[in-house]
MDTraj code that builds the backbone (N, CA, C; nanometers):
import mdtraj as md
import numpy as np

residues = "MET HIS PHE LEU VAL LEU GLY ALA SER GLY ALA ILE GLY SER GLN PHE CYS ASP LEU ALA LEU LYS GLU GLY HIS LYS LEU VAL LEU PHE VAL ARG ASN ALA SER LYS VAL PRO GLU HIS ILE ARG LEU SER GLU ALA THR GLN ILE ILE GLN GLY SER LEU GLU VAL ASP SER ASP LEU ASP LYS ALA ALA ASN CYS LYS ALA ASP ILE PHE VAL SER PHE ALA GLY PRO ALA VAL GLY SER LYS GLY THR PRO LEU THR ASN GLY TYR LYS LEU LEU ILE PRO LYS LEU ALA SER GLN ASN ILE THR ARG VAL LEU ILE LEU CYS THR PRO SER PHE ARG ASP VAL SER ASP ILE GLU THR TRP LYS TRP ARG ILE GLY GLU TRP THR MET LYS PHE LEU SER PRO GLY GLN TYR HIS GLU MET VAL GLY VAL GLY LYS ALA ILE SER SER SER SER LYS MET ASP GLY ARG GLN TRP GLY LEU PHE ARG VAL GLY GLY LEU THR ASN GLY GLU GLU ALA PRO VAL SER ALA THR TYR LEU GLY SER GLY MET ASP LYS THR TRP ILE SER ARG ALA SER VAL ALA ARG TRP VAL LEU ASP GLU ALA THR GLU GLY ASN TRP VAL GLY ARG VAL PRO TYR ILE CYS ASN LYS".split()
xyz = np.array([
    [0.0464, 1.7325, 0.4148],
    [0.0186, 1.6718, 0.2855],
    [-0.1288, 1.6337, 0.2769],
    [-0.1692, 1.6048, 0.1555],
    [-0.3069, 1.5663, 0.1276],
    [-0.3031, 1.4253, 0.0697],
    [-0.3553, 1.3275, 0.1440],
    [-0.3451, 1.1866, 0.1070],
    [-0.4762, 1.1327, 0.0516],
    [-0.4675, 1.0580, -0.0576],
    [-0.5759, 0.9716, -0.1029],
    [-0.5402, 0.8315, -0.0541],
    [-0.6279, 0.7708, 0.0257],
    [-0.5966, 0.6455, 0.0933],
    [-0.6943, 0.5368, 0.0513],
    [-0.6388, 0.4228, 0.0090],
    [-0.7169, 0.3025, -0.0169],
    [-0.6835, 0.2022, 0.0929],
    [-0.7855, 0.1347, 0.1460],
    [-0.7629, 0.0402, 0.2547],
    [-0.7674, 0.1043, 0.3913],
    [-0.8359, 0.2166, 0.4031],
    [-0.8391, 0.2900, 0.5299],
    [-0.9191, 0.2204, 0.6380],
    [-1.0036, 0.1251, 0.6011],
    [-1.0844, 0.0572, 0.7027],
    [-1.0117, -0.0609, 0.7653],
    [-0.8981, -0.0998, 0.7081],
    [-0.8205, -0.2090, 0.7643],
    [-0.7337, -0.1628, 0.8803],
    [-0.6683, -0.2593, 0.9463],
    [-0.5923, -0.2282, 1.0675],
    [-0.4762, -0.1331, 1.0408],
    [-0.3990, -0.1593, 0.9353],
    [-0.2857, -0.0709, 0.9065],
    [-0.3352, 0.0632, 0.8542],
    [-0.4306, 0.0596, 0.7634],
    [-0.4806, 0.1834, 0.7050],
    [-0.5394, 0.2773, 0.8074],
    [-0.6144, 0.2232, 0.9027],
    [-0.6755, 0.3103, 1.0042],
    [-0.5691, 0.3693, 1.0967],
    [-0.4640, 0.2915, 1.1259],
    [-0.3558, 0.3459, 1.2078],
    [-0.2790, 0.4545, 1.1327],
    [-0.2605, 0.4341, 1.0029],
    [-0.1965, 0.5374, 0.9215],
    [-0.2796, 0.6656, 0.9237],
    [-0.4099, 0.6522, 0.9026],
    [-0.4974, 0.7697, 0.9011],
    [-0.4948, 0.8424, 1.0351],
    [-0.4941, 0.7670, 1.1428],
    [-0.4897, 0.8268, 1.2758],
    [-0.3618, 0.9086, 1.2940],
    [-0.2478, 0.8513, 1.2537],
    [-0.1208, 0.9228, 1.2625],
    [-0.1217, 1.0484, 1.1751],
    [-0.1715, 1.0340, 1.0529],
    [-0.1713, 1.1462, 0.9590],
    [-0.2548, 1.2627, 1.0117],
    [-0.3705, 1.2321, 1.0672],
    [-0.4557, 1.3383, 1.1210],
    [-0.3897, 1.4065, 1.2402],
    [-0.3260, 1.3282, 1.3262],
    [-0.2599, 1.3858, 1.4433],
    [-0.1461, 1.4793, 1.4022],
    [-0.0858, 1.4531, 1.2868],
    [0.0261, 1.5358, 1.2418],
    [-0.0175, 1.6458, 1.1447],
    [-0.1495, 1.6666, 1.1327],
    [-0.2004, 1.7811, 1.0585],
    [-0.2202, 1.7627, 0.9097],
    [-0.2213, 1.6383, 0.8624],
    [-0.2427, 1.6125, 0.7208],
    [-0.3923, 1.6018, 0.6891],
    [-0.4254, 1.6089, 0.5604],
    [-0.5631, 1.5944, 0.5137],
    [-0.5791, 1.4603, 0.4444],
    [-0.6997, 1.4026, 0.4541],
    [-0.7252, 1.2695, 0.4007],
    [-0.8454, 1.2669, 0.3086],
    [-0.8329, 1.1900, 0.2012],
    [-0.9479, 1.1481, 0.1217],
    [-0.9472, 0.9963, 0.1265],
    [-1.0528, 0.9374, 0.1781],
    [-1.0602, 0.7928, 0.1926],
    [-1.1494, 0.7343, 0.0844],
    [-1.0915, 0.6462, 0.0038],
    [-1.1665, 0.5776, -0.1018],
    [-1.2023, 0.4403, -0.0469],
    [-1.3286, 0.4217, -0.0103],
    [-1.3707, 0.3012, 0.0607],
    [-1.4994, 0.2453, 0.0010],
    [-1.5162, 0.1139, 0.0158],
    [-1.6421, 0.0506, -0.0247],
    [-1.7531, 0.0794, 0.0763],
    [-1.7175, 0.0777, 0.2042],
    [-1.8166, 0.0932, 0.3100],
    [-1.7625, 0.1906, 0.4146],
    [-1.8119, 0.3124, 0.4130],
    [-1.7610, 0.4160, 0.5030],
    [-1.7834, 0.3818, 0.6499],
    [-1.8850, 0.3019, 0.6793],
    [-1.9157, 0.2710, 0.8189],
    [-1.8062, 0.1870, 0.8848],
    [-1.7196, 0.1250, 0.8056],
    [-1.6114, 0.0430, 0.8613],
    [-1.4900, 0.1268, 0.9023],
    [-1.4884, 0.2532, 0.8637],
    [-1.3799, 0.3430, 0.9033],
    [-1.4057, 0.3890, 1.0469],
    [-1.3056, 0.3867, 1.1356],
    [-1.3271, 0.4336, 1.2731],
    [-1.3912, 0.5722, 1.2760],
    [-1.4855, 0.5897, 1.3656],
    [-1.5681, 0.7103, 1.3675],
    [-1.4863, 0.8386, 1.3791],
    [-1.3841, 0.8397, 1.4649],
    [-1.3091, 0.9634, 1.4851],
    [-1.2316, 1.0033, 1.3588],
    [-1.1991, 0.9062, 1.2757],
    [-1.1335, 0.9368, 1.1482],
    [-1.2378, 0.9821, 1.0466],
    [-1.3469, 0.9086, 1.0390],
    [-1.4524, 0.9372, 0.9421],
    [-1.5134, 1.0756, 0.9625],
    [-1.5278, 1.1181, 1.0876],
    [-1.5959, 1.2439, 1.1175],
    [-1.5008, 1.3624, 1.1326],
    [-1.3722, 1.3402, 1.1168],
    [-1.2765, 1.4504, 1.1274],
    [-1.2999, 1.5542, 1.0174],
    [-1.2818, 1.6809, 1.0505],
    [-1.2967, 1.7881, 0.9516],
    [-1.1905, 1.7791, 0.8430],
    [-1.0823, 1.7061, 0.8698],
    [-0.9740, 1.6920, 0.7718],
    [-0.9911, 1.5692, 0.6837],
    [-1.1045, 1.5001, 0.6983],
    [-1.1304, 1.3775, 0.6225],
    [-1.2444, 1.3964, 0.5242],
    [-1.2214, 1.3511, 0.4029],
    [-1.3263, 1.3438, 0.3011],
    [-1.3445, 1.1968, 0.2644],
    [-1.4683, 1.1550, 0.2466],
    [-1.4981, 1.0161, 0.2124],
    [-1.5485, 1.0071, 0.0684],
    [-1.4901, 0.9165, -0.0077],
    [-1.5440, 0.8792, -0.1387],
    [-1.5803, 0.7319, -0.1283],
    [-1.7088, 0.7031, -0.1295],
    [-1.7540, 0.5652, -0.1188],
    [-1.7720, 0.5101, -0.2599],
    [-1.6964, 0.4036, -0.2904],
    [-1.7039, 0.3505, -0.4258],
    [-1.6186, 0.2266, -0.4421],
    [-1.5953, 0.1898, -0.5679],
    [-1.5257, 0.0661, -0.6004],
    [-1.4234, 0.0898, -0.7101],
    [-1.3157, 0.0136, -0.7058],
    [-1.2150, 0.0195, -0.8125],
    [-1.2698, -0.0310, -0.9449],
    [-1.3837, -0.0966, -0.9414],
    [-1.4417, -0.1546, -1.0624],
    [-1.5396, -0.0609, -1.1321],
    [-1.5648, 0.0563, -1.0722],
    [-1.6625, 0.1502, -1.1293],
    [-1.5892, 0.2744, -1.1782],
    [-1.5956, 0.3000, -1.3071],
    [-1.5166, 0.4067, -1.3671],
    [-1.5505, 0.5438, -1.3097],
    [-1.6775, 0.5704, -1.2856],
    [-1.7150, 0.7011, -1.2311],
    [-1.6598, 0.7205, -1.0900],
    [-1.6486, 0.6119, -1.0124],
    [-1.5891, 0.6206, -0.8784],
    [-1.4402, 0.6518, -0.8874],
    [-1.3733, 0.5927, -0.9861],
    [-1.2315, 0.6203, -1.0067],
    [-1.2105, 0.7666, -1.0455],
    [-1.3011, 0.8196, -1.1248],
    [-1.2913, 0.9608, -1.1635],
    [-1.3041, 1.0518, -1.0412],
    [-1.3951, 1.0172, -0.9505],
    [-1.4106, 1.0967, -0.8283],
    [-1.2817, 1.0948, -0.7461],
    [-1.2222, 0.9762, -0.7358],
    [-1.0975, 0.9645, -0.6599],
    [-0.9866, 1.0459, -0.7257],
    [-0.9775, 1.0378, -0.8571],
    [-0.8705, 1.1066, -0.9293],
    [-0.8827, 1.2581, -0.9188],
    [-1.0033, 1.3074, -0.8968],
    [-1.0262, 1.4514, -0.8906],
    [-1.0283, 1.5061, -0.7480],
    [-0.9697, 1.4321, -0.6546],
    [-0.9783, 1.4713, -0.5135],
    [-0.8735, 1.5746, -0.4731],
    [-0.7780, 1.6048, -0.5637],
    [-0.6747, 1.7066, -0.5405],
    [-0.5730, 1.6670, -0.4324],
    [-0.5516, 1.5376, -0.4170],
    [-0.4506, 1.4904, -0.3219],
    [-0.3102, 1.5100, -0.3783],
    [-0.2115, 1.4989, -0.2897],
    [-0.0705, 1.5058, -0.3295],
    [-0.0137, 1.3683, -0.3593],
    [-0.0652, 1.2660, -0.2913],
    [-0.0083, 1.1321, -0.2998],
    [-0.1167, 1.0278, -0.2736],
    [-0.1065, 0.9163, -0.3438],
    [-0.1969, 0.8031, -0.3261],
    [-0.1234, 0.6951, -0.2484],
    [-0.1787, 0.6538, -0.1350],
    [-0.1212, 0.5436, -0.0589],
    [-0.2260, 0.4338, -0.0452],
    [-0.1814, 0.3092, -0.0561],
    [-0.2757, 0.1979, -0.0489],
    [-0.2257, 0.0891, 0.0445],
    [-0.3157, 0.0448, 0.1315],
    [-0.2910, -0.0667, 0.2223],
    [-0.3815, -0.1840, 0.1864],
    [-0.4419, -0.1786, 0.0698],
    [-0.5375, -0.2809, 0.0294],
    [-0.4669, -0.4112, -0.0056],
    [-0.5331, -0.5206, 0.0268],
    [-0.4819, -0.6524, -0.0072],
    [-0.5964, -0.7509, -0.0179],
    [-0.5788, -0.8577, -0.0936],
    [-0.6861, -0.9557, -0.1115],
    [-0.7043, -1.0431, 0.0118],
    [-0.8256, -1.0894, 0.0330],
    [-0.8552, -1.1787, 0.1442],
    [-0.8110, -1.3209, 0.1112],
    [-0.7900, -1.3999, 0.2153],
    [-0.7589, -1.5419, 0.1946],
    [-0.8722, -1.6077, 0.1167],
    [-0.8369, -1.6836, 0.0147],
    [-0.9364, -1.7511, -0.0666],
    [-0.9905, -1.6685, -0.1814],
    [-0.9417, -1.5462, -0.1967],
    [-0.9896, -1.4608, -0.3056],
    [-0.9449, -1.5150, -0.4412],
    [-1.0181, -1.4785, -0.5431],
    [-0.9868, -1.5212, -0.6791],
    [-0.9841, -1.4002, -0.7706],
    [-0.9103, -1.4115, -0.8803],
    [-0.9015, -1.3020, -0.9748],
    [-0.8034, -1.1957, -0.9281],
    [-0.7944, -1.0883, -1.0073],
    [-0.7009, -0.9796, -0.9760],
    [-0.7699, -0.8426, -0.9822],
    [-0.8773, -0.8241, -0.9068],
    [-0.9484, -0.6955, -0.9131],
    [-0.8644, -0.5785, -0.8644],
    [-0.7757, -0.6024, -0.7683],
    [-0.6929, -0.4936, -0.7176],
    [-0.5910, -0.4500, -0.8228],
    [-0.5232, -0.5463, -0.8822],
    [-0.4282, -0.5154, -0.9891],
    [-0.4979, -0.4432, -1.1036],
    [-0.6127, -0.4948, -1.1442],
    [-0.6875, -0.4319, -1.2536],
    [-0.7310, -0.2907, -1.2164],
    [-0.7721, -0.2728, -1.0919],
    [-0.8149, -0.1411, -1.0466],
    [-0.7028, -0.0397, -1.0483],
    [-0.5833, -0.0810, -1.0027],
    [-0.4684, 0.0093, -1.0071],
    [-0.4368, 0.0512, -1.1501],
    [-0.4454, -0.0427, -1.2420],
    [-0.4148, -0.0118, -1.3822],
    [-0.5095, 0.0938, -1.4387],
    [-0.6304, 0.0976, -1.3864],
    [-0.7271, 0.1979, -1.4302],
    [-0.7127, 0.3288, -1.3527],
    [-0.6926, 0.3172, -1.2217],
    [-0.6914, 0.4360, -1.1361],
    [-0.5665, 0.5207, -1.1537],
    [-0.4501, 0.4585, -1.1576],
    [-0.3256, 0.5351, -1.1528],
    [-0.3076, 0.6267, -1.2741],
    [-0.3407, 0.5852, -1.3955],
    [-0.3357, 0.6822, -1.5067],
    [-0.4308, 0.7999, -1.4867],
    [-0.5464, 0.7735, -1.4258],
    [-0.6397, 0.8828, -1.3981],
    [-0.5798, 0.9793, -1.2952],
    [-0.5123, 0.9247, -1.1943],
    [-0.4463, 1.0097, -1.0959],
    [-0.3391, 1.0956, -1.1626],
    [-0.2594, 1.0325, -1.2487],
    [-0.1519, 1.1052, -1.3170],
    [-0.2073, 1.2181, -1.4025],
    [-0.3239, 1.1964, -1.4628],
    [-0.3845, 1.3007, -1.5465],
    [-0.4263, 1.4221, -1.4649],
    [-0.4398, 1.4023, -1.3322],
    [-0.4761, 1.5119, -1.2423],
    [-0.3560, 1.5551, -1.1565],
    [-0.2374, 1.5207, -1.2037],
    [-0.1107, 1.5598, -1.1398],
    [-0.0870, 1.4947, -1.0033],
    [-0.1524, 1.3808, -0.9784],
    [-0.1197, 1.2995, -0.8610],
    [-0.0251, 1.1906, -0.9106],
    [0.1026, 1.2209, -0.9107],
    [0.2003, 1.1308, -0.9725],
    [0.2763, 1.0456, -0.8717],
    [0.2550, 1.0687, -0.7436],
    [0.3237, 0.9899, -0.6403],
    [0.2296, 0.8838, -0.5856],
    [0.2736, 0.7581, -0.5881],
    [0.1954, 0.6481, -0.5338],
    [0.2846, 0.5626, -0.4455],
    [0.2272, 0.5082, -0.3392],
    [0.3009, 0.4261, -0.2429],
    [0.2079, 0.3125, -0.2014],
    [0.2446, 0.1884, -0.2381],
    [0.1475, 0.0798, -0.2367],
    [0.2026, -0.0459, -0.1698],
    [0.1180, -0.1100, -0.0886],
    [0.1506, -0.2345, -0.0214],
    [0.1740, -0.3471, -0.1221],
    [0.2770, -0.4288, -0.0950],
    [0.3057, -0.5430, -0.1810],
    [0.3542, -0.6602, -0.0944],
    [0.4004, -0.7650, -0.1589],
    [0.4404, -0.8884, -0.0928],
    [0.5869, -0.9209, -0.1211],
    [0.6572, -0.9860, -0.0266],
    [0.7933, -1.0290, -0.0574],
    [0.7994, -1.1371, -0.1643],
    [0.6859, -1.1949, -0.2004],
    [0.6849, -1.2899, -0.3120],
    [0.7079, -1.2205, -0.4449],
    [0.6902, -1.0887, -0.4483],
    [0.7293, -1.0105, -0.5657],
    [0.8750, -0.9724, -0.5470],
    [0.9582, -1.0160, -0.6376],
    [1.1021, -0.9998, -0.6221],
    [1.1534, -0.8727, -0.6900],
    [1.2597, -0.8184, -0.6302],
    [1.3301, -0.7027, -0.6855],
    [1.4711, -0.7451, -0.7240],
    [1.5299, -0.6736, -0.8183],
    [1.6641, -0.7103, -0.8651],
    [1.7686, -0.6976, -0.7542],
    [1.7405, -0.6200, -0.6516],
    [1.8350, -0.6039, -0.5405],
    [1.8241, -0.7151, -0.4359],
    [1.7238, -0.8018, -0.4491],
    [1.7074, -0.9115, -0.3546],
    [1.8125, -1.0197, -0.3774],
    [1.8439, -1.0920, -0.2700],
    [1.9287, -1.2108, -0.2765],
    [1.8404, -1.3302, -0.2409],
    [1.8337, -1.4294, -0.3284],
    [1.7486, -1.5451, -0.3044],
    [1.8000, -1.6258, -0.1852],
    [1.7083, -1.6595, -0.0949],
    [1.7408, -1.7456, 0.0187],
    [1.6291, -1.8484, 0.0351],
    [1.6604, -1.9574, 0.1058],
    [1.5588, -2.0602, 0.1283],
    [1.4414, -2.0055, 0.2070],
    [1.4688, -1.9150, 0.2990],
    [1.3616, -1.8560, 0.3806],
    [1.2523, -1.7984, 0.2927],
    [1.2901, -1.7202, 0.1932],
    [1.1900, -1.6530, 0.1115],
    [1.1366, -1.7422, 0.0008],
    [1.2156, -1.8392, -0.0439],
    [1.1622, -1.9360, -0.1397],
    [1.0512, -2.0184, -0.0767],
    [1.0762, -2.0641, 0.0468],
    [0.9745, -2.1426, 0.1168],
    [0.8505, -2.0574, 0.1427],
    [0.8701, -1.9305, 0.1802],
    [0.7569, -1.8409, 0.2000],
    [0.6739, -1.8237, 0.0743],
    [0.7420, -1.8093, -0.0390],
    [0.6713, -1.7937, -0.1666],
    [0.5946, -1.9200, -0.2018],
    [0.6582, -2.0363, -0.1878],
    [0.5909, -2.1630, -0.2193],
    [0.4697, -2.1853, -0.1292],
    [0.4842, -2.1485, -0.0007],
    [0.3731, -2.1646, 0.0937],
    [0.2545, -2.0786, 0.0533],
    [0.2823, -1.9531, 0.0161],
    [0.1752, -1.8633, -0.0260],
    [0.1085, -1.9144, -0.1535],
    [0.1891, -1.9622, -0.2478],
    [0.1341, -2.0163, -0.3726],
    [0.0411, -2.1338, -0.3462],
    [0.0813, -2.2214, -0.2535],
    [0.0060, -2.3434, -0.2264],
    [-0.1188, -2.3170, -0.1435],
    [-0.1040, -2.2386, -0.0367],
    [-0.2141, -2.2179, 0.0562],
    [-0.3132, -2.1123, 0.0097],
    [-0.2654, -2.0115, -0.0613],
    [-0.3543, -1.9022, -0.1040],
    [-0.3124, -1.8494, -0.2404],
    [-0.3331, -1.9313, -0.3445],
    [-0.2871, -1.8909, -0.4777],
    [-0.3506, -1.7617, -0.5279],
    [-0.4752, -1.7355, -0.4877],
    [-0.5402, -1.6118, -0.5302],
    [-0.4689, -1.4899, -0.4764],
    [-0.4354, -1.4930, -0.3472],
    [-0.3597, -1.3833, -0.2875],
    [-0.2244, -1.3673, -0.3552],
    [-0.1586, -1.4792, -0.3803],
    [-0.0257, -1.4753, -0.4416],
    [-0.0305, -1.4066, -0.5778],
    [-0.1179, -1.4518, -0.6644],
    [-0.1223, -1.3958, -0.7997],
    [-0.1663, -1.2498, -0.7989],
    [-0.2564, -1.2147, -0.7092],
    [-0.3004, -1.0750, -0.7017],
    [-0.1866, -0.9837, -0.6591],
    [-0.1172, -1.0193, -0.5512],
    [-0.0156, -0.9284, -0.4982],
    [0.1098, -0.9234, -0.5841],
    [0.1475, -1.0350, -0.6450],
    [0.2587, -1.0310, -0.7406],
    [0.2187, -0.9469, -0.8619],
    [0.0930, -0.9587, -0.9020],
    [0.0428, -0.8755, -1.0113],
    [0.0473, -0.7280, -0.9784],
    [0.0167, -0.6931, -0.8532],
    [0.0270, -0.5542, -0.8086],
    [0.1702, -0.5044, -0.8243],
    [0.2659, -0.5859, -0.7794],
    [0.4065, -0.5468, -0.7906],
    [0.4472, -0.5201, -0.9336],
    [0.4081, -0.6090, -1.0234],
    [0.4436, -0.5932, -1.1640],
    [0.3773, -0.4697, -1.2241],
    [0.2509, -0.4486, -1.1912],
    [0.1770, -0.3361, -1.2496],
    [0.2334, -0.2026, -1.2052],
    [0.2643, -0.1906, -1.0752],
    [0.3122, -0.0624, -1.0235],
    [0.4554, -0.0353, -1.0672],
    [0.5420, -0.1343, -1.0586],
    [0.6822, -0.1114, -1.0944],
    [0.6984, -0.0841, -1.2437],
    [0.6106, -0.1374, -1.3263],
    [0.6207, -0.1135, -1.4707],
    [0.5789, 0.0271, -1.5097],
    [0.5195, 0.1010, -1.4140],
    [0.4751, 0.2378, -1.4439],
    [0.5873, 0.3390, -1.4269],
    [0.7071, 0.2936, -1.3932],
    [0.8148, 0.3855, -1.3571],
    [0.8568, 0.4786, -1.4688],
    [0.8360, 0.4376, -1.5936],
    [0.8800, 0.5192, -1.7067],
    [0.7632, 0.5902, -1.7747],
    [0.6488, 0.5909, -1.7081],
    [0.5280, 0.6467, -1.7683],
    [0.4812, 0.7702, -1.6930],
    [0.4536, 0.8756, -1.7650],
    [0.3882, 0.9951, -1.7091],
    [0.4635, 1.0604, -1.5936],
    [0.5917, 1.0324, -1.5787],
    [0.6685, 1.0915, -1.4712],
    [0.6251, 1.0482, -1.3328],
    [0.5657, 0.9294, -1.3211],
    [0.5133, 0.8847, -1.1927],
    [0.6249, 0.8514, -1.0946],
    [0.6041, 0.8895, -0.9717],
    [0.6971, 0.8578, -0.8634],
    [0.6353, 0.7452, -0.7813],
    [0.6576, 0.6233, -0.8276],
    [0.5951, 0.5093, -0.7631],
    [0.6834, 0.4544, -0.6521],
    [0.6227, 0.3811, -0.5639],
    [0.6956, 0.3100, -0.4604],
    [0.6122, 0.1933, -0.4118],
    [0.6771, 0.0811, -0.3850],
    [0.6129, -0.0354, -0.3274],
    [0.6805, -0.0652, -0.1938],
    [0.6047, -0.1003, -0.0931],
    [0.6645, -0.1447, 0.0323],
    [0.6146, -0.2862, 0.0596],
    [0.7104, -0.3778, 0.0755],
    [0.6776, -0.5185, 0.0952],
    [0.6846, -0.5534, 0.2435],
    [0.5867, -0.6286, 0.2907],
    [0.5842, -0.6699, 0.4307],
    [0.5671, -0.8207, 0.4389],
    [0.6230, -0.8790, 0.5442],
    [0.6092, -1.0221, 0.5679],
    [0.5007, -1.0486, 0.6701],
    [0.5387, -1.1089, 0.7833],
    [0.4413, -1.1380, 0.8869],
    [0.4036, -1.0147, 0.9664],
    [0.2744, -0.9966, 0.9904],
    [0.2239, -0.8789, 1.0617],
    [0.1818, -0.9146, 1.2030],
    [0.2120, -0.8239, 1.2973],
    [0.1720, -0.8430, 1.4364],
    [0.0925, -0.7220, 1.4834],
    [0.0336, -0.7351, 1.6006],
    [-0.0403, -0.6239, 1.6616],
    [0.0430, -0.5533, 1.7681],
    [0.1742, -0.5671, 1.7606],
    [0.2621, -0.5056, 1.8584],
    [0.2674, -0.3542, 1.8476],
    [0.3417, -0.2931, 1.9388],
    [0.3587, -0.1487, 1.9415],
    [0.4487, -0.1023, 1.8266],
    [0.4412, 0.0275, 1.7977],
    [0.5315, 0.0862, 1.6987],
    [0.6754, 0.0686, 1.7449],
    [0.7625, 0.0264, 1.6543],
    [0.9024, 0.0001, 1.6877],
    [0.9891, 0.0373, 1.5683],
    [1.1214, 0.0529, 1.5894],
    [1.2097, 0.0889, 1.4778],
    [1.2004, -0.0101, 1.3627],
    [1.2153, 0.0428, 1.2413],
    [1.1967, -0.0351, 1.1187],
    [1.3250, -0.0376, 1.0370],
    [1.3542, -0.1538, 0.9801],
    [1.4590, -0.1662, 0.8790],
    [1.3933, -0.1672, 0.7421],
    [1.4374, -0.0801, 0.6541],
    [1.3960, -0.0824, 0.5134],
    [1.5145, -0.1398, 0.4372],
    [1.4958, -0.2563, 0.3789],
    [1.6086, -0.3305, 0.3244],
    [1.5626, -0.4105, 0.2028],
    [1.6384, -0.5136, 0.1685],
    [1.6019, -0.6051, 0.0605],
    [1.6114, -0.7478, 0.1120],
    [1.5443, -0.8390, 0.0450],
    [1.5472, -0.9784, 0.0863],
    [1.6885, -1.0333, 0.0760],
    [1.7264, -1.1099, 0.1775],
    [1.8581, -1.1713, 0.1777],
    [1.9684, -1.0822, 0.2287],
    [1.9351, -0.9641, 0.2800],
    [2.0370, -0.8691, 0.3255],
    [2.0952, -0.9056, 0.4615],
    [2.0279, -0.9938, 0.5338],
    [2.0670, -1.0233, 0.6707],
    [1.9913, -0.9395, 0.7721],
    [1.9293, -0.8315, 0.7253],
    [1.8461, -0.7473, 0.8127],
    [1.6977, -0.7717, 0.7872],
    [1.6675, -0.8676, 0.7008],
    [1.5309, -0.8934, 0.6550],
    [1.4575, -0.9895, 0.7481],
    [1.4253, -0.9415, 0.8677],
    [1.3517, -1.0234, 0.9637],
    [1.2088, -1.0464, 0.9156],
    [1.1451, -1.1472, 0.9720],
    [1.0146, -1.1908, 0.9208],
    [0.9015, -1.0977, 0.9608],
    [0.9069, -1.0389, 1.0813],
    [0.7885, -0.9759, 1.1388],
    [0.7976, -0.8238, 1.1438],
    [0.6785, -0.7635, 1.1379],
    [0.6663, -0.6192, 1.1581],
    [0.5278, -0.5906, 1.2151],
    [0.5194, -0.4980, 1.3080],
    [0.3888, -0.4620, 1.3638],
    [0.3144, -0.3706, 1.2669],
    [0.1848, -0.3803, 1.2707],
    [0.1021, -0.2947, 1.1845],
    [0.1256, -0.1468, 1.2170],
    [0.1445, -0.1170, 1.3448],
    [0.1720, 0.0215, 1.3846],
    [0.3028, 0.0706, 1.3230],
    [0.4013, -0.0177, 1.3122],
    [0.5299, 0.0201, 1.2533],
    [0.5170, 0.0444, 1.1037],
    [0.4341, -0.0369, 1.0377],
    [0.4099, -0.0154, 0.8941],
    [0.3474, 0.1218, 0.8719],
    [0.2456, 0.1535, 0.9520],
    [0.1769, 0.2819, 0.9374],
    [0.2735, 0.3985, 0.9537],
    [0.3591, 0.3917, 1.0548],
    [0.4557, 0.4988, 1.0787],
    [0.5555, 0.5087, 0.9643],
    [0.6072, 0.3948, 0.9178],
    [0.7060, 0.3975, 0.8103],
    [0.6463, 0.4588, 0.6831],
    [0.5245, 0.4215, 0.6508],
    [0.4613, 0.4730, 0.5291],
    [0.4397, 0.6231, 0.5390],
    [0.3958, 0.6721, 0.6536],
    [0.3765, 0.8162, 0.6689],
    [0.5095, 0.8891, 0.6537],
    [0.6144, 0.8369, 0.7148],
    [0.7459, 0.9008, 0.7031],
    [0.7969, 0.8965, 0.5596],
    [0.7799, 0.7825, 0.4929],
    [0.8259, 0.7706, 0.3544],
    [0.7467, 0.8622, 0.2623],
    [0.6172, 0.8755, 0.2874],
    [0.5346, 0.9632, 0.2042],
    [0.5822, 1.1073, 0.2106],
    [0.6277, 1.1495, 0.3265],
    [0.6710, 1.2885, 0.3416],
    [0.8178, 1.3093, 0.3059],
    [0.9003, 1.2050, 0.3207],
    [1.0438, 1.2195, 0.2974],
    [1.0888, 1.1710, 0.1591],
    [1.0229, 1.0703, 0.1042],
    [1.0546, 1.0221, -0.0301],
    [1.1921, 0.9592, -0.0464],
    [1.2348, 0.8810, 0.0520],
    [1.3672, 0.8187, 0.0450],
    [1.3722, 0.6973, -0.0471],
    [1.2564, 0.6372, -0.0775],
    [1.2536, 0.5120, -0.1528],
    [1.1715, 0.5217, -0.2809],
    [1.1623, 0.6389, -0.3381],
    [1.0876, 0.6559, -0.4632],
    [1.1510, 0.5699, -0.5724],
    [1.0663, 0.4957, -0.6443],
    [1.1135, 0.4118, -0.7539],
    [1.1816, 0.2847, -0.7101],
    [1.1655, 0.2492, -0.5810],
    [1.2294, 0.1271, -0.5304],
    [1.1287, 0.0390, -0.4562],
    [1.1731, -0.0794, -0.4209],
    [1.0824, -0.1821, -0.3665],
    [1.1392, -0.2367, -0.2356],
    [1.1437, -0.1579, -0.1295],
    [1.2013, -0.2066, -0.0045],
    [1.1145, -0.3131, 0.0616],
    [1.1813, -0.3980, 0.1348],
    [1.1143, -0.4880, 0.2283],
    [1.1302, -0.4257, 0.3664],
    [1.0201, -0.4091, 0.4395],
    [1.0295, -0.3443, 0.5697],
    [0.9943, -0.4433, 0.6804],
    [1.0701, -0.4334, 0.7909],
    [1.0502, -0.5225, 0.9043],
    [1.0980, -0.4529, 1.0298],
    [1.0568, -0.5032, 1.1445],
    [1.1098, -0.4487, 1.2695],
    [1.2525, -0.4961, 1.2913],
    [1.3333, -0.4068, 1.3487],
    [1.4745, -0.4381, 1.3711],
    [1.4896, -0.5419, 1.4823],
])
top = md.Topology()
chain = top.add_chain()
for i, resn in enumerate(residues, 1):
    res = top.add_residue(resn, chain, resSeq=i)
    for name in ("N", "CA", "C"):
        top.add_atom(name, md.element.get_by_symbol(name[0]), res)
traj = md.Trajectory(xyz[None], top)
């Protein structure tokens, strides 16, 4: 497959790119600073770099014209961030992708964004309240991402998908449960390596198109 990747310089994104290259896929990395991408990924013959910003229309046009099969994003706001630049950027970028027949998107989200298949529990209510109190900017941005992406389901034939993660660790790749909140299988933690593997498998298999799974280690 041919991937357009946002967030490739982060821990999960770089692990995803490493896996994708090892399995023979092609990458287009949309990054603010190419020097932050690990050298072996950046210099691979199967990697193309587009250095730019979600806030610059001409940069979005370059990304949309990259001829990828699927857009995957591991981007997320930093602690203390304000505003919703990521949500706003997706609203601009994804229609441009669809106009170039890139209709499949798979994007990182938060369990604070609820799905109709979730069952409310105190565990996740407390998690949501904690995020709202300690990092309201992150909360509003990531919930906004969930709303923006899921609302695109009836537009332009897009095959959207959101994957929600809770606590992240630096552990080894391990088996993953893709479930919903309150299912009893919704454990708190998942390793970044496991997220990268799950996203690559989902991108190629498409088992959760149009849905909002919560993923965690078993």
